[in-house]
C-alpha positions as CSV (number, residue, x, y, z in Angstrom):
1,X,283.6,47.4,94.9
2,X,287.1,46.8,96.2
3,X,287.3,49.8,98.6
4,X,290.5,51.6,99.6
5,X,292.7,51.8,102.7
6,X,296.2,52.8,103.5
7,X,298.4,50.3,105.3
8,X,302.1,49.6,106.2
9,X,304.2,47.7,103.7
10,X,304.5,43.9,103.9
11,X,306.0,41.1,101.8
12,X,304.5,38.8,99.3
13,X,306.4,35.5,100.0
14,X,305.3,34.1,96.6
15,X,307.0,34.7,93.3
16,X,305.5,34.9,89.8
17,X,302.1,36.0,91.0
18,X,301.5,37.7,87.6
19,X,302.6,34.6,85.7
20,X,300.8,31.5,87.1
21,X,302.3,29.3,84.3
22,X,305.7,29.8,86.0
23,X,304.4,28.0,89.1
24,X,305.4,24.3,89.5
25,X,302.9,21.8,88.2
26,X,301.3,19.5,90.8
27,X,300.2,16.1,89.5
28,X,299.7,17.0,85.8
29,X,299.4,20.7,86.3
30,X,296.7,22.9,84.8
31,X,297.0,22.6,81.0
32,X,295.3,25.4,79.2
33,X,295.8,27.9,82.0
34,X,295.8,31.3,80.3
35,X,295.6,35.0,81.3
36,X,293.3,37.7,80.0
37,X,290.0,37.1,81.6
38,X,287.9,39.7,83.4
39,X,289.1,40.2,87.0
40,X,287.3,41.6,90.1
41,X,288.9,45.0,89.7
42,X,287.4,45.5,86.2
43,X,290.5,44.7,84.2
44,X,291.4,41.6,82.2
45,X,294.2,40.1,84.3
46,X,292.6,37.0,85.7
47,X,293.8,33.5,84.8
48,X,291.5,30.7,83.8
49,X,291.4,27.0,82.7
50,X,288.7,24.5,81.6
51,X,287.9,21.8,84.1
52,X,288.1,19.1,81.3
53,X,291.8,20.0,80.8
54,X,292.7,18.7,84.2
55,X,294.7,15.5,83.8
56,X,294.5,12.1,85.4
57,X,295.5,12.4,89.1
58,X,297.5,9.9,91.2
59,X,294.3,8.1,92.4
60,X,292.0,5.7,90.6
61,X,291.3,5.9,86.9
62,X,288.8,8.7,86.2
63,X,289.9,10.7,89.3
64,X,291.2,13.8,87.6
65,X,293.3,16.1,89.6
66,X,295.7,19.0,88.8
67,X,297.2,22.0,90.5
68,X,300.1,24.2,91.0
69,X,302.7,24.9,93.7
70,X,304.6,28.1,94.5
71,X,307.8,27.2,96.3
72,X,309.0,30.8,96.5
73,X,312.6,31.8,97.2
74,X,312.3,32.1,101.0
75,X,311.6,29.9,104.0
76,X,308.9,31.5,106.3
77,X,309.6,31.6,110.0
78,X,308.9,28.2,111.5
79,X,306.2,28.0,114.1
80,X,304.7,31.4,113.2
81,X,301.2,32.1,111.7
82,X,301.2,32.8,108.0
83,X,298.3,33.6,105.6
84,X,297.7,32.9,101.9
85,X,294.9,34.5,99.9
86,X,293.6,34.4,96.3
87,X,290.7,35.8,94.4
88,X,288.8,32.9,92.8
89,X,285.6,32.0,91.1
90,X,284.1,29.2,89.1
91,X,281.3,29.1,86.5
92,X,279.4,26.7,88.8
93,X,279.6,25.9,92.6
94,X,282.7,23.7,92.8
95,X,285.2,22.7,95.5
96,X,289.0,23.2,95.4
97,X,291.9,22.9,97.9
98,X,294.1,25.8,98.9
99,X,296.8,26.3,101.5
100,X,300.3,25.3,102.5
101,X,301.3,21.8,101.2
102,X,300.1,19.3,103.8
103,X,298.1,22.0,105.6
104,X,295.4,22.7,103.0
105,X,291.7,23.3,103.4
106,X,288.8,22.6,101.0
107,X,286.9,25.7,99.9
108,X,283.8,26.1,97.7
109,X,284.0,28.4,94.7
110,X,280.9,30.1,93.3
111,X,280.2,32.1,90.1
112,X,280.9,35.3,92.1
113,X,284.5,36.5,92.7
114,X,285.6,35.9,96.3
115,X,288.8,36.4,98.2
116,X,289.7,33.0,99.8
117,X,292.0,33.0,102.8
118,X,294.0,30.2,104.4
119,X,295.8,30.9,107.8
120,X,297.8,28.4,109.7
121,X,301.0,28.0,111.7
122,X,303.9,27.5,109.2
123,X,305.8,24.3,110.0
124,X,308.7,23.6,107.7
125,X,308.7,19.9,108.4
126,X,305.0,19.7,107.5
127,X,305.0,22.1,104.6
128,X,307.9,20.5,102.7
129,X,309.2,23.8,101.2
130,X,305.9,24.5,99.3
131,X,304.7,28.0,100.2
132,X,301.3,27.8,98.6
133,X,299.4,25.4,96.5
134,X,296.0,25.1,94.7
135,X,294.4,21.8,93.7
136,X,291.4,21.2,91.5
137,X,289.7,18.0,90.4
138,X,286.7,16.1,89.2
139,X,285.6,12.6,88.3
140,X,285.1,11.6,84.6
141,X,281.8,10.1,85.7
142,X,280.6,13.7,86.4
143,X,281.2,14.6,82.7
144,X,279.5,11.4,81.5
145,X,276.5,12.0,83.7
146,X,276.2,15.6,82.7
147,X,276.6,17.0,86.2
148,X,279.4,19.2,85.0
149,X,280.3,20.6,81.6
150,X,283.7,20.1,80.0
151,X,283.7,23.9,79.4
152,X,283.2,24.7,83.1
153,X,286.0,27.2,84.0
154,X,287.8,28.3,87.2
155,X,289.2,31.9,87.3
156,X,292.1,32.9,89.5
157,X,293.6,36.3,90.4
158,X,296.3,37.8,92.6
159,X,297.6,35.0,94.9
160,X,299.8,36.2,97.8
161,X,301.2,35.1,101.1
162,X,302.5,36.9,104.2
163,X,303.4,36.4,107.8
164,X,300.5,37.0,110.2
165,X,296.8,36.8,110.0
166,X,295.7,40.4,109.6
167,X,294.2,41.1,106.2
168,X,296.8,42.5,103.8
169,X,296.6,43.8,100.2
170,X,298.0,42.2,97.2
171,X,301.6,43.0,96.3
172,X,302.8,42.0,92.8
173,X,305.8,39.7,92.9
174,X,307.7,38.8,89.8
175,X,310.4,36.1,89.9
176,X,312.0,37.0,93.3
177,X,310.4,36.8,96.7
178,X,309.8,38.3,99.2
179,X,308.8,41.4,97.3
180,X,308.1,44.5,99.4
181,X,306.2,47.5,98.1
182,X,306.7,51.1,99.1
183,X,306.5,51.9,102.9
184,X,302.8,52.8,102.4
185,X,300.5,52.0,99.5
186,X,296.8,51.7,98.7
187,X,295.3,48.4,99.4
188,X,292.4,46.5,97.7
């Protein structure tokens, strides 16, 4: 269950958090990314893509990589801690990268929904104007060997980013950021 708490308002520095297809493609993007899959709150608002739809990345032939970047409409305060979070799961145990441009970390997704959190000091010179990015990949040899299925899917829900490291709740952000909700609201 998601639980409930009351907290002070904050900003979601990201934009288009309800339309992940509006994010900028990284490498070849995530072809086939669609909305309408079961989410952790019991709705059908999660986004998903098949692993086999990930295009050839910039590396060696057969190294498939794709992702998306949210550059937002704001520049976070330089030298201050910021946090990005996203709910994510995969049909199988599989790694992905998440974070701020050059300051990303590798996480391991499982078949169970989990909220992944990345916290780091925002450095404009290091983060190149990219507020948040997600990267997924595989090797074609994995498909050929049968270690993964072409139909393996990742599922994503409610990305957000804010200043600080204290856990915050998701705030929907359309095409303008930062988006602030009412002074107090219920949190997930």
